[in-house]
Short mmCIF file of the C-alpha atoms (twelve columns), coordinates in Angstrom:
data_MODEL
# 
_entry.id   MODEL 
# 
loop_
_atom_site.group_PDB 
_atom_site.id 
_atom_site.type_symbol 
_atom_site.label_atom_id 
_atom_site.label_alt_id 
_atom_site.label_comp_id 
_atom_site.label_asym_id 
_atom_site.label_seq_id 
_atom_site.Cartn_x 
_atom_site.Cartn_y 
_atom_site.Cartn_z 
_atom_site.pdbx_PDB_model_num 
ATOM 1   C CA . MET A 1   -95.935  17.558 -38.617 1 
ATOM 2   C CA . LYS A 2   -98.439  14.221 -37.101 1 
ATOM 3   C CA . ASP A 3   -95.583  11.751 -35.382 1 
ATOM 4   C CA . SER A 4   -94.880  8.753  -37.723 1 
ATOM 5   C CA . LEU A 5   -90.911  8.505  -36.540 1 
ATOM 6   C CA . PHE A 6   -91.418  4.599  -35.312 1 
ATOM 7   C CA . MET A 7   -93.284  3.007  -38.201 1 
ATOM 8   C CA . GLN A 8   -90.412  1.959  -39.526 1 
ATOM 9   C CA . LYS A 9   -88.009  0.322  -36.821 1 
ATOM 10  C CA . PRO A 10  -85.611  2.705  -35.722 1 
ATOM 11  C CA . THR A 11  -81.860  2.140  -37.199 1 
ATOM 12  C CA . LYS A 12  -80.302  3.600  -34.176 1 
ATOM 13  C CA . GLN A 13  -80.873  4.196  -30.002 1 
ATOM 14  C CA . PHE A 14  -83.112  7.577  -29.758 1 
ATOM 15  C CA . GLU A 15  -82.395  11.404 -30.321 1 
ATOM 16  C CA . PHE A 16  -82.715  14.235 -30.537 1 
ATOM 17  C CA . ASP A 17  -82.233  14.910 -33.683 1 
ATOM 18  C CA . GLU A 18  -83.644  17.047 -37.304 1 
ATOM 19  C CA . SER A 19  -86.432  14.264 -37.568 1 
ATOM 20  C CA . VAL A 20  -87.429  14.286 -33.691 1 
ATOM 21  C CA . ALA A 21  -87.483  18.058 -33.925 1 
ATOM 22  C CA . SER A 22  -89.512  18.259 -36.768 1 
ATOM 23  C CA . VAL A 23  -92.982  16.712 -34.617 1 
ATOM 24  C CA . PHE A 24  -92.040  17.375 -31.264 1 
ATOM 25  C CA . ASP A 25  -94.387  19.259 -30.212 1 
ATOM 26  C CA . ASP A 26  -97.148  15.759 -32.161 1 
ATOM 27  C CA . MET A 27  -94.604  13.582 -30.697 1 
ATOM 28  C CA . LEU A 28  -95.108  15.310 -26.325 1 
ATOM 29  C CA . ASN A 29  -99.016  16.701 -27.209 1 
ATOM 30  C CA . ARG A 30  -99.607  12.491 -27.912 1 
ATOM 31  C CA . SER A 31  -97.275  11.186 -25.679 1 
ATOM 32  C CA . ILE A 32  -96.863  12.968 -21.358 1 
ATOM 33  C CA . PRO A 33  -100.463 12.569 -20.804 1 
ATOM 34  C CA . PHE A 34  -101.926 16.190 -19.790 1 
ATOM 35  C CA . TYR A 35  -98.501  18.140 -21.202 1 
ATOM 36  C CA . GLU A 36  -100.161 21.515 -22.486 1 
ATOM 37  C CA . GLU A 37  -102.556 21.385 -18.445 1 
ATOM 38  C CA . GLN A 38  -98.605  20.449 -16.595 1 
ATOM 39  C CA . ILE A 39  -97.432  23.534 -19.333 1 
ATOM 40  C CA . LYS A 40  -99.642  25.813 -17.497 1 
ATOM 41  C CA . LEU A 41  -98.598  24.220 -14.035 1 
ATOM 42  C CA . LEU A 42  -95.019  24.083 -14.905 1 
ATOM 43  C CA . ALA A 43  -95.671  27.882 -16.082 1 
ATOM 44  C CA . HIS A 44  -97.504  29.132 -13.529 1 
ATOM 45  C CA . PHE A 45  -96.018  27.942 -10.359 1 
ATOM 46  C CA . ALA A 46  -92.544  29.314 -12.392 1 
ATOM 47  C CA . SER A 47  -94.710  32.777 -12.189 1 
ATOM 48  C CA . LEU A 48  -95.432  32.965 -8.820  1 
ATOM 49  C CA . GLU A 49  -91.392  33.546 -7.882  1 
ATOM 50  C CA . LEU A 50  -90.491  36.020 -10.918 1 
ATOM 51  C CA . CYS A 51  -93.282  38.483 -10.792 1 
ATOM 52  C CA . GLU A 52  -90.770  40.831 -9.893  1 
ATOM 53  C CA . GLY A 53  -88.840  39.841 -12.657 1 
ATOM 54  C CA . GLY A 54  -85.535  36.880 -12.187 1 
ATOM 55  C CA . ARG A 55  -83.591  34.837 -14.454 1 
ATOM 56  C CA . VAL A 56  -84.990  31.567 -14.767 1 
ATOM 57  C CA . TYR A 57  -83.719  28.553 -16.956 1 
ATOM 58  C CA . ASP A 58  -85.296  25.650 -19.374 1 
ATOM 59  C CA . LEU A 59  -82.689  22.792 -19.455 1 
ATOM 60  C CA . GLY A 60  -83.399  20.644 -22.115 1 
ATOM 61  C CA . SER A 61  -85.723  23.578 -23.448 1 
ATOM 62  C CA . SER A 62  -86.604  21.467 -26.597 1 
ATOM 63  C CA . THR A 63  -89.238  23.733 -29.125 1 
ATOM 64  C CA . GLY A 64  -90.116  26.810 -26.740 1 
ATOM 65  C CA . ASN A 65  -93.028  25.126 -25.403 1 
ATOM 66  C CA . VAL A 66  -92.659  26.168 -21.293 1 
ATOM 67  C CA . LEU A 67  -91.097  29.429 -21.464 1 
ATOM 68  C CA . PHE A 68  -93.319  30.858 -23.658 1 
ATOM 69  C CA . ALA A 69  -96.498  29.650 -21.722 1 
ATOM 70  C CA . LEU A 70  -94.117  31.325 -18.308 1 
ATOM 71  C CA . SER A 71  -92.865  34.590 -20.427 1 
ATOM 72  C CA . LYS A 72  -96.609  35.930 -20.927 1 
ATOM 73  C CA . LEU A 73  -97.607  34.607 -16.817 1 
ATOM 74  C CA . ALA A 74  -93.663  36.756 -15.624 1 
ATOM 75  C CA . PRO A 75  -93.100  39.607 -18.849 1 
ATOM 76  C CA . LYS A 76  -90.283  40.668 -16.586 1 
ATOM 77  C CA . ALA A 77  -88.496  37.443 -16.567 1 
ATOM 78  C CA . GLU A 78  -85.755  36.614 -18.073 1 
ATOM 79  C CA . CYS A 79  -86.975  33.578 -19.289 1 
ATOM 80  C CA . ILE A 80  -83.213  31.140 -20.941 1 
ATOM 81  C CA . GLY A 81  -83.966  28.125 -22.724 1 
ATOM 82  C CA . LEU A 82  -80.882  26.016 -23.079 1 
ATOM 83  C CA . ASP A 83  -80.975  22.497 -25.192 1 
ATOM 84  C CA . SER A 84  -77.471  20.977 -26.970 1 
ATOM 85  C CA . SER A 85  -79.892  19.896 -30.102 1 
ATOM 86  C CA . TYR A 86  -79.609  22.722 -32.502 1 
ATOM 87  C CA . ALA A 87  -82.521  21.664 -34.449 1 
ATOM 88  C CA . MET A 88  -84.606  22.577 -31.284 1 
ATOM 89  C CA . ILE A 89  -82.164  25.592 -31.239 1 
ATOM 90  C CA . ALA A 90  -83.213  26.404 -34.524 1 
ATOM 91  C CA . ARG A 91  -87.561  25.433 -34.170 1 
ATOM 92  C CA . SER A 92  -87.500  27.669 -30.971 1 
ATOM 93  C CA . MET A 93  -85.966  30.501 -32.691 1 
ATOM 94  C CA . LEU A 94  -88.817  30.218 -35.492 1 
ATOM 95  C CA . LYS A 95  -91.485  29.515 -32.353 1 
ATOM 96  C CA . SER A 96  -90.381  32.569 -31.225 1 
ATOM 97  C CA . LEU A 97  -90.361  35.230 -34.584 1 
ATOM 98  C CA . ALA A 98  -94.225  35.039 -33.108 1 
ATOM 99  C CA . TYR A 99  -94.517  34.674 -30.010 1 
ATOM 100 C CA . GLY A 100 -91.846  37.428 -27.905 1 
ATOM 101 C CA . GLY A 101 -91.818  37.706 -25.476 1 
ATOM 102 C CA . ASN A 102 -87.958  38.233 -23.343 1 
ATOM 103 C CA . VAL A 103 -86.915  34.896 -24.578 1 
ATOM 104 C CA . HIS A 104 -83.460  33.378 -25.802 1 
ATOM 105 C CA . PHE A 105 -82.038  29.939 -26.822 1 
ATOM 106 C CA . GLU A 106 -78.952  28.567 -26.519 1 
ATOM 107 C CA . GLU A 107 -77.651  25.791 -28.116 1 
ATOM 108 C CA . ALA A 108 -74.956  24.448 -25.387 1 
ATOM 109 C CA . ASN A 109 -75.182  21.549 -23.012 1 
ATOM 110 C CA . PHE A 110 -76.422  21.996 -20.092 1 
ATOM 111 C CA . LEU A 111 -74.458  19.672 -18.335 1 
ATOM 112 C CA . ASP A 112 -71.302  22.227 -17.987 1 
ATOM 113 C CA . TYR A 113 -73.359  25.661 -18.909 1 
ATOM 114 C CA . GLU A 114 -71.901  27.906 -16.398 1 
ATOM 115 C CA . PHE A 115 -75.409  29.815 -14.785 1 
ATOM 116 C CA . LEU A 116 -75.478  33.153 -13.413 1 
ATOM 117 C CA . PRO A 117 -77.657  32.503 -10.615 1 
ATOM 118 C CA . SER A 118 -81.222  31.848 -10.665 1 
ATOM 119 C CA . LYS A 119 -85.111  32.540 -8.960  1 
ATOM 120 C CA . VAL A 120 -85.798  29.105 -10.791 1 
ATOM 121 C CA . MET A 121 -84.835  26.456 -12.437 1 
ATOM 122 C CA . ILE A 122 -86.829  24.155 -15.131 1 
ATOM 123 C CA . ALA A 123 -86.684  20.784 -16.690 1 
ATOM 124 C CA . ASN A 124 -89.217  18.675 -18.434 1 
ATOM 125 C CA . TYR A 125 -89.038  15.778 -18.820 1 
ATOM 126 C CA . THR A 126 -85.169  15.714 -19.300 1 
ATOM 127 C CA . MET A 127 -83.467  14.507 -16.623 1 
ATOM 128 C CA . GLN A 128 -84.759  11.955 -16.781 1 
ATOM 129 C CA . PHE A 129 -81.809  11.455 -19.929 1 
ATOM 130 C CA . VAL A 130 -79.422  12.681 -18.245 1 
ATOM 131 C CA . ARG A 131 -76.928  9.582  -17.463 1 
ATOM 132 C CA . PRO A 132 -76.765  8.132  -13.003 1 
ATOM 133 C CA . LEU A 133 -73.989  8.987  -12.851 1 
ATOM 134 C CA . GLN A 134 -73.978  12.787 -13.588 1 
ATOM 135 C CA . ARG A 135 -77.890  12.910 -12.446 1 
ATOM 136 C CA . GLU A 136 -76.587  13.992 -8.762  1 
ATOM 137 C CA . LYS A 137 -74.668  15.953 -9.033  1 
ATOM 138 C CA . MET A 138 -76.799  17.657 -11.479 1 
ATOM 139 C CA . ILE A 139 -79.271  18.651 -9.193  1 
ATOM 140 C CA . LYS A 140 -76.785  19.877 -7.071  1 
ATOM 141 C CA . ARG A 141 -75.196  21.634 -9.498  1 
ATOM 142 C CA . ILE A 142 -78.720  23.050 -10.448 1 
ATOM 143 C CA . PHE A 143 -79.945  23.878 -6.749  1 
ATOM 144 C CA . ASP A 144 -76.288  26.156 -6.178  1 
ATOM 145 C CA . ALA A 145 -77.320  28.382 -8.891  1 
ATOM 146 C CA . LEU A 146 -80.523  29.160 -7.945  1 
ATOM 147 C CA . GLU A 147 -81.058  32.022 -5.141  1 
ATOM 148 C CA . MET A 148 -82.337  31.831 -1.691  1 
ATOM 149 C CA . GLY A 149 -85.786  31.040 -1.735  1 
ATOM 150 C CA . GLY A 150 -86.411  29.836 -5.697  1 
ATOM 151 C CA . VAL A 151 -87.857  26.648 -6.729  1 
ATOM 152 C CA . PHE A 152 -86.343  23.858 -8.928  1 
ATOM 153 C CA . LEU A 153 -89.512  22.622 -10.725 1 
ATOM 154 C CA . MET A 154 -89.150  19.641 -12.230 1 
ATOM 155 C CA . GLY A 155 -90.618  17.475 -14.941 1 
ATOM 156 C CA . GLU A 156 -89.461  12.878 -14.525 1 
ATOM 157 C CA . LYS A 157 -91.136  9.308  -16.283 1 
ATOM 158 C CA . VAL A 158 -91.747  7.158  -12.123 1 
ATOM 159 C CA . ILE A 159 -91.066  4.380  -12.438 1 
ATOM 160 C CA . SER A 160 -91.919  1.762  -8.596  1 
ATOM 161 C CA . HIS A 161 -90.664  -0.680 -7.223  1 
ATOM 162 C CA . GLU A 162 -93.528  -2.488 -6.679  1 
ATOM 163 C CA . LYS A 163 -92.471  -4.749 -10.361 1 
ATOM 164 C CA . VAL A 164 -96.440  -5.439 -10.222 1 
ATOM 165 C CA . LEU A 165 -97.642  -2.192 -9.825  1 
ATOM 166 C CA . ASP A 166 -94.861  -0.990 -11.929 1 
ATOM 167 C CA . ARG A 167 -95.806  -3.145 -15.481 1 
ATOM 168 C CA . ALA A 168 -99.155  -2.377 -15.142 1 
ATOM 169 C CA . MET A 169 -98.711  1.114  -14.740 1 
ATOM 170 C CA . ILE A 170 -96.480  0.771  -18.303 1 
ATOM 171 C CA . ASP A 171 -99.403  -1.169 -19.430 1 
ATOM 172 C CA . TYR A 172 -102.658 1.699  -19.196 1 
ATOM 173 C CA . TYR A 173 -99.759  4.146  -20.134 1 
ATOM 174 C CA . TYR A 174 -99.362  1.711  -23.401 1 
ATOM 175 C CA . SER A 175 -102.587 1.612  -23.125 1 
ATOM 176 C CA . TYR A 176 -102.806 5.614  -23.667 1 
ATOM 177 C CA . LYS A 177 -100.485 6.024  -26.231 1 
ATOM 178 C CA . SER A 178 -102.971 3.992  -27.723 1 
ATOM 179 C CA . SER A 179 -106.358 5.943  -27.615 1 
ATOM 180 C CA . GLN A 180 -103.509 8.997  -29.373 1 
ATOM 181 C CA . GLY A 181 -103.279 6.868  -32.881 1 
ATOM 182 C CA . TYR A 182 -100.143 4.771  -31.725 1 
ATOM 183 C CA . SER A 183 -99.880  1.299  -33.013 1 
ATOM 184 C CA . GLN A 184 -99.025  -1.188 -31.333 1 
ATOM 185 C CA . ILE A 185 -95.811  -1.786 -33.037 1 
ATOM 186 C CA . GLU A 186 -95.018  2.187  -33.560 1 
ATOM 187 C CA . ILE A 187 -94.924  1.832  -29.352 1 
ATOM 188 C CA . ALA A 188 -92.802  -1.110 -29.052 1 
ATOM 189 C CA . GLN A 189 -89.740  0.002  -31.626 1 
ATOM 190 C CA . LYS A 190 -90.511  3.785  -29.968 1 
ATOM 191 C CA . ARG A 191 -89.424  2.214  -26.286 1 
ATOM 192 C CA . GLU A 192 -86.369  0.067  -28.364 1 
ATOM 193 C CA . ALA A 193 -85.323  3.060  -29.067 1 
ATOM 194 C CA . LEU A 194 -85.501  4.682  -25.680 1 
ATOM 195 C CA . GLU A 195 -83.997  1.400  -23.997 1 
ATOM 196 C CA . ASN A 196 -80.667  2.720  -21.447 1 
ATOM 197 C CA . VAL A 197 -81.571  6.519  -23.529 1 
ATOM 198 C CA . LEU A 198 -84.655  7.129  -21.223 1 
ATOM 199 C CA . ILE A 199 -83.417  6.144  -18.042 1 
ATOM 200 C CA . PRO A 200 -86.289  6.279  -14.933 1 
ATOM 201 C CA . TYR A 201 -86.741  6.409  -11.150 1 
ATOM 202 C CA . THR A 202 -88.228  5.868  -8.364  1 
ATOM 203 C CA . GLN A 203 -90.535  9.076  -6.749  1 
ATOM 204 C CA . GLU A 204 -88.638  7.755  -3.735  1 
ATOM 205 C CA . GLU A 205 -85.350  8.055  -5.500  1 
ATOM 206 C CA . ASN A 206 -86.389  11.609 -7.259  1 
ATOM 207 C CA . PHE A 207 -87.353  12.578 -4.014  1 
ATOM 208 C CA . ALA A 208 -83.951  11.390 -1.979  1 
ATOM 209 C CA . MET A 209 -81.011  13.014 -4.970  1 
ATOM 210 C CA . LEU A 210 -83.293  16.660 -4.424  1 
ATOM 211 C CA . LYS A 211 -82.844  16.177 -0.177  1 
ATOM 212 C CA . ASN A 212 -79.169  15.017 -0.332  1 
ATOM 213 C CA . ALA A 213 -78.582  18.556 -3.513  1 
ATOM 214 C CA . GLY A 214 -79.976  20.648 -0.046  1 
ATOM 215 C CA . PHE A 215 -83.471  21.519 -1.239  1 
ATOM 216 C CA . SER A 216 -85.831  21.645 1.425   1 
ATOM 217 C CA . HIS A 217 -89.439  21.489 0.733   1 
ATOM 218 C CA . ILE A 218 -90.678  19.006 -2.150  1 
ATOM 219 C CA . GLU A 219 -94.031  18.189 -2.839  1 
ATOM 220 C CA . ILE A 220 -95.896  16.935 -5.729  1 
ATOM 221 C CA . LEU A 221 -97.598  19.494 -8.047  1 
ATOM 222 C CA . PHE A 222 -99.399  16.329 -10.876 1 
ATOM 223 C CA . ARG A 223 -99.018  12.893 -10.979 1 
ATOM 224 C CA . TRP A 224 -101.155 10.443 -13.230 1 
ATOM 225 C CA . VAL A 225 -100.065 6.883  -13.440 1 
ATOM 226 C CA . ASN A 226 -96.250  6.978  -13.871 1 
ATOM 227 C CA . PHE A 227 -95.506  10.584 -14.863 1 
ATOM 228 C CA . ALA A 228 -95.104  13.363 -12.555 1 
ATOM 229 C CA . LEU A 229 -94.369  17.188 -11.413 1 
ATOM 230 C CA . ILE A 230 -92.128  18.102 -8.909  1 
ATOM 231 C CA . PHE A 231 -91.391  21.681 -6.825  1 
ATOM 232 C CA . ALA A 232 -87.949  21.958 -4.857  1 
ATOM 233 C CA . LYS A 233 -87.269  24.353 -3.130  1 
ATOM 234 C CA . LYS A 234 -84.554  26.900 -2.082  1 
ATOM 235 C CA . GLY A 235 -84.918  27.036 1.481   1 
ATOM 236 C CA . HIS A 236 -84.133  30.651 2.900   1 
# 
């Protein structure tokens, strides 16, 4: 379905309910620049760690796009998607009937989930929705769940400490959204719904958080203005 949720003024803050889940794939494709290319990047770099099998968790797996792409490249991997939204999990399960693969979805809050040892952890535009007081603790839990040499792949919207540049990046992003068919009213009303729900960090703050958790090597795999994919490795 086409995303037209914010043509009307929102009556509540943004949440991943049935109304959002029903249009989420369209929302992702039109709201995240180069979304499909980022899915390919996540699947490829995750698959490098999983060619002989192993476990991978996708935190906030939404409708399962990352894991479906990954399962094709790493068919021996055990792919587990976690999402606290029943509506998202229901759609993931429906899609799995068509995609197949060794993919399992659970309705669960990953903030207190008991992870099994894994080779890869993925959080694609998920950590930005975790409250700042909980975020650093969650990154440490991800680090602890990874096997030695394991990889964490994190997609995040980022901000800049340089206020003029930050404003310019936001304006450019809104121009991108406009080019994808969103009206100025839709853009403004979604921004209002997301206020204090999506809380981005700077790239430097994300790197510092990952280093504090214990990750020994951190790289940017992709960046487009204020969107970034980050690779973090748990050293041997």
